[in-house]
C-alpha positions as CSV (number, residue, x, y, z in Angstrom):
1,X,-40.2,0.1,10.3
2,X,-38.4,0.1,7.9
3,X,-41.4,1.2,5.2
4,X,-42.2,4.3,7.9
5,X,-37.9,4.9,7.5
6,X,-38.9,4.9,3.7
7,X,-42.1,7.0,3.8
8,X,-40.7,9.8,5.9
9,X,-36.9,9.6,3.3
10,X,-38.8,9.4,1.0
11,X,-41.2,12.8,1.0
12,X,-38.0,15.2,2.4
13,X,-36.6,14.3,-1.0
14,X,-39.3,15.0,-2.8
15,X,-39.6,18.4,-1.0
16,X,-38.3,20.7,-3.9
17,X,-34.4,21.5,-2.3
18,X,-33.3,17.6,-2.0
19,X,-34.8,17.7,-5.5
20,X,-32.9,20.2,-7.2
21,X,-29.2,19.1,-4.3
22,X,-29.5,15.0,-5.9
23,X,-30.6,16.3,-9.6
24,X,-27.0,18.3,-9.8
25,X,-24.9,15.9,-7.5
26,X,-26.0,13.1,-9.7
27,X,-25.6,15.0,-12.5
28,X,-21.8,16.7,-11.3
29,X,-20.7,12.6,-11.2
30,X,-18.3,12.9,-13.9
31,X,-16.2,16.1,-13.0
32,X,-16.4,14.1,-8.8
33,X,-15.2,11.4,-10.4
34,X,-12.0,11.9,-12.4
35,X,-11.2,14.8,-9.4
36,X,-11.0,12.0,-7.0
37,X,-9.0,9.6,-9.7
38,X,-6.4,13.2,-10.0
39,X,-6.3,13.4,-6.6
40,X,-5.5,10.1,-5.8
41,X,-2.3,10.2,-8.1
42,X,-1.1,14.1,-6.7
43,X,-2.0,12.5,-3.0
44,X,-0.2,9.0,-3.6
45,X,2.6,10.4,-5.9
46,X,3.5,13.8,-6.5
47,X,3.4,14.4,-3.2
48,X,6.8,14.2,-1.2
49,X,4.8,12.9,1.9
50,X,2.5,11.0,-0.4
51,X,2.3,7.0,0.3
52,X,3.2,5.2,-3.0
53,X,6.2,8.4,-3.1
54,X,7.8,7.5,0.0
55,X,7.5,3.3,-1.1
56,X,9.1,3.3,-4.2
57,X,11.7,6.4,-3.8
58,X,10.4,8.0,-6.7
59,X,12.7,11.1,-5.5
60,X,15.5,8.7,-6.7
61,X,13.5,7.0,-10.4
62,X,11.4,9.9,-11.8
63,X,13.1,13.1,-13.0
64,X,12.8,16.2,-11.7
65,X,10.7,17.2,-15.2
66,X,8.8,14.3,-14.9
67,X,7.9,14.7,-11.6
68,X,6.9,17.9,-11.8
69,X,5.2,17.6,-15.4
70,X,2.6,15.4,-13.5
71,X,2.5,17.2,-10.6
72,X,1.6,20.5,-12.8
73,X,-1.5,18.1,-14.4
74,X,-2.5,16.4,-11.6
75,X,-2.7,19.4,-9.5
76,X,-4.4,21.4,-12.1
77,X,-6.5,19.0,-12.7
78,X,-8.0,18.7,-9.0
79,X,-8.3,22.7,-9.6
80,X,-10.8,22.8,-12.3
81,X,-12.4,20.1,-11.4
82,X,-13.1,20.4,-6.8
83,X,-11.5,24.1,-6.9
84,X,-13.9,25.8,-8.6
85,X,-16.6,22.6,-8.0
86,X,-19.1,25.9,-6.6
87,X,-20.2,27.4,-9.6
88,X,-21.0,24.3,-11.5
89,X,-23.4,22.9,-8.2
90,X,-24.8,27.2,-8.4
91,X,-25.6,26.4,-12.3
92,X,-27.1,23.5,-12.1
93,X,-29.3,23.9,-9.3
94,X,-30.2,27.2,-10.1
95,X,-31.2,25.1,-13.6
96,X,-33.1,22.5,-12.0
97,X,-34.9,24.3,-9.0
98,X,-35.4,26.3,-11.8
99,X,-37.4,23.1,-14.0
100,X,-39.5,22.6,-11.2
101,X,-41.4,25.1,-12.0
102,X,-41.2,25.3,-15.7
103,X,-39.2,28.5,-15.2
104,X,-35.8,29.3,-18.0
105,X,-33.5,26.9,-16.3
106,X,-30.2,28.1,-18.7
107,X,-31.1,31.5,-17.8
108,X,-31.2,30.8,-14.5
109,X,-27.7,29.0,-13.8
110,X,-26.0,31.8,-15.7
111,X,-27.5,33.9,-12.8
112,X,-26.6,31.7,-10.0
113,X,-23.0,32.3,-11.7
114,X,-22.7,36.0,-11.6
115,X,-24.1,35.7,-8.3
116,X,-21.5,32.8,-6.4
117,X,-18.7,34.8,-7.9
118,X,-19.3,38.0,-6.8
119,X,-19.5,36.6,-3.5
120,X,-16.3,34.7,-4.1
121,X,-15.0,38.0,-5.5
122,X,-16.5,40.2,-2.4
123,X,-14.6,37.8,0.0
124,X,-11.0,38.1,-1.5
125,X,-11.2,42.0,-1.9
126,X,-8.9,43.6,1.1
127,X,-7.3,39.9,2.3
128,X,-5.0,38.9,-0.8
129,X,-4.7,41.6,-4.1
130,X,-3.0,38.4,-5.8
131,X,-6.6,36.7,-5.6
132,X,-9.8,37.7,-7.7
133,X,-11.9,35.1,-5.3
134,X,-12.0,33.5,-2.9
135,X,-11.2,30.0,-3.4
136,X,-13.1,28.9,-0.4
137,X,-16.0,29.5,-1.2
138,X,-16.2,28.0,-4.6
139,X,-14.4,24.6,-3.5
140,X,-15.4,21.3,-3.0
141,X,-15.3,21.1,0.2
142,X,-18.2,24.8,0.6
143,X,-20.2,23.3,-2.0
144,X,-23.3,23.7,0.8
145,X,-23.3,27.6,0.1
146,X,-22.7,27.1,-3.5
147,X,-26.2,25.2,-3.6
148,X,-27.8,27.3,-1.9
149,X,-27.3,30.6,-3.6
150,X,-27.9,27.7,-6.4
151,X,-31.8,27.6,-4.9
152,X,-32.3,31.0,-3.8
153,X,-31.9,32.1,-7.8
154,X,-33.9,29.1,-8.9
155,X,-36.3,30.7,-6.3
156,X,-36.8,34.0,-7.8
157,X,-37.3,33.4,-11.3
158,X,-39.9,30.4,-9.7
159,X,-41.6,34.1,-8.7
160,X,-40.7,36.1,-11.5
161,X,-39.8,34.0,-14.6
162,X,-42.4,34.0,-16.8
163,X,-43.9,29.9,-17.4
164,X,-40.9,28.0,-19.8
165,X,-42.5,25.5,-23.0
166,X,-39.1,24.2,-24.3
167,X,-39.2,23.5,-28.0
168,X,-36.8,21.2,-30.1
169,X,-35.5,23.7,-32.6
170,X,-35.4,27.6,-31.2
171,X,-34.3,30.7,-33.7
172,X,-33.0,33.4,-32.8
173,X,-35.8,36.1,-32.4
174,X,-37.0,33.0,-29.8
175,X,-33.6,33.0,-28.0
176,X,-33.5,36.9,-27.5
177,X,-37.4,37.2,-26.4
178,X,-36.3,33.9,-23.6
179,X,-33.2,36.5,-22.3
180,X,-35.2,39.3,-22.4
181,X,-38.1,37.8,-20.2
182,X,-35.4,36.4,-17.6
183,X,-33.9,39.9,-17.4
184,X,-36.5,41.1,-14.4
185,X,-35.4,38.0,-11.8
186,X,-32.2,37.7,-13.6
187,X,-31.2,41.5,-12.6
188,X,-33.4,41.0,-9.0
189,X,-30.8,37.7,-8.8
190,X,-28.1,40.2,-9.1
191,X,-29.0,43.1,-6.7
192,X,-29.8,40.1,-3.7
193,X,-26.2,39.0,-5.1
194,X,-25.0,42.5,-4.5
195,X,-26.1,43.0,-1.6
196,X,-24.8,39.7,0.3
197,X,-21.3,40.4,-1.3
198,X,-21.6,44.1,-0.1
199,X,-22.1,43.2,3.6
200,X,-19.9,40.3,3.2
201,X,-16.6,43.2,2.3
202,X,-18.1,45.5,4.9
203,X,-18.1,43.1,8.0
204,X,-14.8,41.4,6.5
205,X,-17.0,38.2,6.6
206,X,-14.9,34.8,7.2
207,X,-16.9,33.1,4.5
208,X,-16.6,29.1,4.0
209,X,-12.9,28.1,4.4
210,X,-10.9,26.3,6.7
211,X,-9.8,29.0,9.2
212,X,-13.5,29.8,9.6
213,X,-13.7,26.7,11.2
214,X,-10.1,26.9,13.2
215,X,-11.6,26.8,17.0
216,X,-14.3,23.8,16.1
217,X,-11.2,22.0,14.3
218,X,-8.1,23.3,17.3
219,X,-11.2,22.0,20.0
220,X,-11.2,18.5,17.3
221,X,-7.6,18.2,18.0
222,X,-5.8,19.1,21.0
223,X,-9.1,17.6,23.2
224,X,-9.1,14.1,25.8
225,X,-12.0,14.6,26.9
226,X,-14.0,11.4,25.3
227,X,-17.4,13.1,25.5
228,X,-16.5,15.7,24.4
229,X,-14.7,14.1,21.4
230,X,-17.6,12.0,20.5
231,X,-20.0,15.3,20.8
232,X,-17.4,17.5,17.8
233,X,-17.5,14.2,15.8
234,X,-21.2,14.4,15.4
235,X,-20.5,18.2,14.5
236,X,-17.9,17.2,11.9
237,X,-20.1,14.2,10.5
238,X,-23.3,16.4,9.4
239,X,-21.4,19.6,8.6
240,X,-19.4,17.0,6.1
241,X,-23.4,15.2,5.2
242,X,-24.4,19.6,4.6
243,X,-21.4,19.0,2.0
244,X,-18.9,21.4,4.4
245,X,-16.0,19.4,4.1
246,X,-13.3,21.9,5.7
247,X,-13.2,20.5,9.3
248,X,-12.9,17.0,8.2
249,X,-10.3,17.2,5.6
250,X,-8.5,19.3,8.0
251,X,-7.9,16.5,10.7
252,X,-7.3,13.0,8.1
253,X,-4.1,14.9,7.5
254,X,-1.2,14.6,10.2
255,X,-1.7,17.0,13.0
256,X,1.3,18.7,14.8
257,X,0.5,19.9,18.1
258,X,2.0,20.4,21.3
259,X,0.0,17.1,22.6
260,X,0.4,15.2,19.5
261,X,4.0,15.9,20.0
262,X,4.1,14.9,23.6
263,X,2.5,11.7,23.0
264,X,5.1,11.1,19.7
265,X,7.9,11.4,22.2
266,X,6.5,9.3,25.1
267,X,6.5,7.0,21.9
268,X,9.7,6.5,21.0
269,X,11.3,6.9,24.7
270,X,9.5,3.9,25.3
271,X,9.1,1.6,22.0
272,X,5.8,1.4,22.4
273,X,2.3,3.5,22.6
274,X,0.1,2.1,25.3
275,X,0.6,4.5,27.9
276,X,0.9,7.8,26.2
277,X,-0.4,10.6,28.1
278,X,-3.1,11.8,25.9
279,X,-5.4,8.6,24.3
280,X,-8.1,10.0,23.7
281,X,-6.9,13.0,21.6
282,X,-9.9,14.1,18.9
283,X,-7.3,14.4,15.8
284,X,-6.5,10.5,16.9
285,X,-9.9,8.7,17.7
286,X,-12.1,10.9,15.0
287,X,-9.5,9.9,12.0
288,X,-7.9,6.5,13.3
289,X,-11.6,5.0,13.9
290,X,-14.3,7.0,13.9
291,X,-13.6,8.5,10.3
292,X,-10.6,5.8,9.2
293,X,-9.1,8.9,7.2
294,X,-12.8,9.7,5.5
295,X,-12.8,6.5,4.4
296,X,-15.3,4.5,6.4
297,X,-18.7,5.3,5.9
298,X,-18.1,5.4,1.5
299,X,-16.1,2.5,1.6
300,X,-18.9,0.7,3.7
301,X,-21.6,1.8,1.5
302,X,-19.4,0.7,-2.0
303,X,-18.6,-2.6,-0.4
304,X,-22.7,-3.0,0.8
305,X,-23.7,-2.1,-3.1
306,X,-21.2,-4.0,-4.3
307,X,-23.1,-7.1,-2.8
308,X,-26.5,-6.8,-3.0
309,X,-26.0,-6.4,-6.9
310,X,-29.3,-4.3,-7.6
311,X,-28.5,-1.6,-9.9
312,X,-26.1,-1.6,-12.9
313,X,-25.6,1.8,-12.6
314,X,-24.7,2.6,-8.9
315,X,-22.5,-0.7,-9.3
316,X,-21.0,1.1,-11.9
317,X,-20.4,4.0,-10.0
318,X,-19.2,1.8,-7.4
319,X,-16.5,0.0,-9.3
320,X,-15.4,3.3,-10.2
321,X,-15.1,5.0,-6.8
322,X,-13.8,1.8,-5.5
323,X,-10.0,2.6,-5.7
324,X,-10.3,6.2,-4.7
325,X,-12.3,5.3,-1.8
326,X,-10.0,2.8,-0.8
327,X,-7.3,5.0,-0.7
328,X,-9.1,8.0,1.2
329,X,-10.1,10.0,-1.7
330,X,-14.3,9.8,-1.6
331,X,-15.5,12.8,-3.0
332,X,-16.1,10.9,-6.0
333,X,-18.6,8.3,-4.7
334,X,-19.7,10.4,-1.7
335,X,-21.3,13.4,-4.7
336,X,-22.0,10.7,-7.5
337,X,-24.2,8.4,-5.1
338,X,-25.4,11.1,-4.3
339,X,-24.1,10.8,0.4
340,X,-24.2,14.8,0.7
341,X,-28.1,15.8,1.7
342,X,-29.0,12.7,1.5
343,X,-31.2,12.2,4.5
344,X,-31.1,8.0,3.8
345,X,-27.4,8.9,4.9
346,X,-28.0,11.1,7.5
347,X,-28.2,8.8,9.9
348,X,-25.5,6.1,9.9
349,X,-23.0,8.9,8.9
350,X,-23.5,10.7,12.2
351,X,-24.1,7.4,14.3
352,X,-21.5,4.8,12.3
353,X,-18.7,6.7,13.9
354,X,-19.7,7.2,17.3
355,X,-20.2,3.2,17.4
356,X,-16.1,2.7,15.9
357,X,-14.8,5.3,18.3
358,X,-16.7,4.3,20.7
359,X,-15.3,0.3,20.7
360,X,-12.0,1.8,19.8
361,X,-11.8,3.9,23.1
362,X,-12.9,0.9,25.1
363,X,-10.7,-1.6,23.5
364,X,-7.9,1.1,24.4
365,X,-8.8,1.6,27.7
366,X,-8.5,-2.1,28.5
367,X,-5.3,-1.8,27.1
368,X,-6.3,-4.2,24.0
369,X,-5.9,-1.5,20.8
370,X,-2.5,0.6,21.5
371,X,-2.8,4.7,20.4
372,X,-1.8,5.5,17.6
373,X,0.6,8.7,18.1
374,X,2.9,8.1,14.5
375,X,2.4,10.2,11.5
376,X,0.7,9.3,8.5
377,X,1.6,9.6,5.1
378,X,-1.1,10.7,2.8
379,X,-2.7,8.3,0.7
380,X,-2.5,5.8,3.4
381,X,-5.8,3.5,2.7
382,X,-8.0,4.2,6.0
383,X,-8.8,0.7,7.3
384,X,-4.8,0.3,7.8
385,X,-3.9,4.3,9.1
386,X,-4.5,2.7,12.8
387,X,-1.7,0.2,11.7
388,X,0.7,2.2,10.9
389,X,-1.0,4.7,13.7
390,X,0.5,2.8,15.9
391,X,4.3,1.0,14.5
392,X,2.5,-2.0,13.2
393,X,0.7,-3.7,15.6
394,X,-1.6,-6.5,14.4
395,X,-3.7,-5.6,16.6
396,X,-4.5,-2.2,15.9
397,X,-4.7,-3.9,12.1
398,X,-7.3,-7.0,13.0
399,X,-9.1,-4.1,15.2
400,X,-10.4,-1.9,11.5
401,X,-11.9,-5.0,9.7
402,X,-13.2,-6.2,12.9
403,X,-14.7,-2.5,12.7
404,X,-15.6,-1.8,9.0
405,X,-17.5,-5.5,8.8
406,X,-19.6,-4.0,11.7
407,X,-20.5,-0.7,9.8
408,X,-21.1,-3.4,6.6
409,X,-23.9,-5.1,9.0
410,X,-25.3,-1.9,10.4
411,X,-25.7,-0.3,7.0
412,X,-27.2,-3.3,4.6
413,X,-30.6,-2.2,6.3
414,X,-29.9,1.2,5.6
415,X,-29.2,-0.1,1.7
416,X,-32.5,-1.7,1.1
417,X,-34.3,1.0,3.2
418,X,-32.9,3.2,0.0
419,X,-33.6,0.5,-2.5
420,X,-37.3,0.8,-1.4
421,X,-37.1,4.1,-2.0
422,X,-35.7,4.1,-5.4
423,X,-38.5,2.4,-6.0
424,X,-41.3,4.0,-4.4
425,X,-39.9,7.1,-6.1
426,X,-40.1,5.5,-9.5
427,X,-43.7,3.9,-9.6
428,X,-45.2,7.7,-8.4
């Protein structure tokens, strides 16, 4: 079974789109890891609702000058890493796609940057004159669109550009010749980008951002139907695997609506959350047990990799990503591994949250586990979210640890399949 699964996943990874996407994400690993650390610092230390900020009372320890300086630096580094991640992704995706077909990868990358920026500009014009670009299209949570743009541009170069032979040293005349040869595919790519941008502008299409998924997010946050919660969690995790992380990020923080307010009011009046009116709210169940703040799958994979110690480079990446992943800043590892658009991890990302939520819902129904109703500070470790969300119930501390150990056991065969795939691809 493992060999058969390895063959299927290896075949998928050899397709041009997955080849280029995996190379792109691995190349962008340093940017993603840096972004994760600065996101961690911003969430924990320089946010008024951050975990460390509140535990240590940093508003009394740090002067305003130092706090604003730290907030400025961390927020700025998050913006230049994750805020414009789509630009980097489009560039390298076009490059690696063009390289597969032996075309001029540098010119393809430049064309992809022009296309993604124009599409971003088109979706912002007429909405907010202060912004030149729609950041939602450029952010890391919308990286899937950037990868599609890069791949399409790479295919245009595949069809229209001439074969490119790499030379060790290029003089000015050769570079000029390269530029002229690539004018046709670059012009066609830009024209296609303009057409797409005009469609976005004229139809006022909501390109990828959190507002695009308002209906989905609202339904997840307010439904108390367990079957619907499970179905919506599959949609959210599938989008996250594709590289569209807005729905998952939206339910990873504190949710305020009439349903959560009623649950919290009941808990405050009765001193516990055992019999709140809405026991299976999607926002609570998915975030607390299914995703554990978005860190469950990532942290589980990191632990399995460190336990097996089969690949030094992957092990080093796991070690670098362990700290931010433990505090729910997971994008560095998700991109560097990569987990996004990796056929190997699609089933674990879909099934493990379902198993976790089903077990948690059963424990809640049997009155073993209280419901998470209390607000959670930013940067709270994912495995501790149920503990704080139930106001310190010890069963809610032990239960996620049991789920975490179960997830590790279920993921070990998946990691073994991944090792067989790497061996097969290296041999080929």
